[in-house]
C-alpha angles and dihedrals in degrees: 000000000000093000091054101037109031095085091045097050096034099238138064104206144044141061094328092066092039090058093048092050094044091050091056091056092041092055090055092049099041104032104029092029087216120148122239118264120236089253091053090050089053091050092050092050092047093048103041101019105197094336127139095260091055090049092050093048093048092048090052091046091055090053090051091049090054092049091046089069088069097047120097118201115280113252118200118204122192115218097153090128093056117101117246094249091056099047099096094038090053092050099043096045088062090066105054114175091014133107107240125207112191118198119197107201147140135220091240094051108102094190090052093053093044090052092050092051091049092048098047099094093040090049087057089062088070097050095114098032133092096269129119122199113205127186126200128190137153142216094291082079105073106243098232093046090048091051090054095043097053091058087074093044102048123185124082124334137190127190102204127204117245090256094050092048094048092049092048094049091048094042091062098031095245117162099172144022148276087057128166141204121195120198128186125228091274091058094253118142106243103171141005125189143163121227127026109278095197138274097277095052095046091046090051092050093051094044089051090060094044 
């Protein structure tokens, strides 16, 4: 950054560069929810020593490490050849004898990301239970950004075509996201709702079906 920008801004040190560097680490921690590597920790310590920015980054990293215990690896499944009217059937049938919570979201949707962050620890309560968490998005989420983002979400992911997405939204009468579909163990749709109602309510709904 300094090599590119120092001549343009007229200086090569100070808070401006600190903020740019800190933001790069913060995006990894906040958006990808991915812990710092040992090499990154060394770089942070070398650059900021024991300064406040280093302390903030390390505190946030510890939070991400704790959350990381609840995150299963992200699995991407390609159903781009499936017709729109068969999308949900194809997804739900994969999870026989499991409660299925489907989350329709996008990388640009602040409310979607906020809901996921709130639900992370509660989601971990269902790690060893018969529950499947499924996430659907479409091409309004840039593919590369989506691929990075889902690393911090884990579970099962689908990148729908525009036609599949439009059909699914219309099929369930959704006009906004985040939107959710909750299926019981027999694959029957029990509830659909728009907007995250809170950890306690979602937990209660899932437990009721278990």
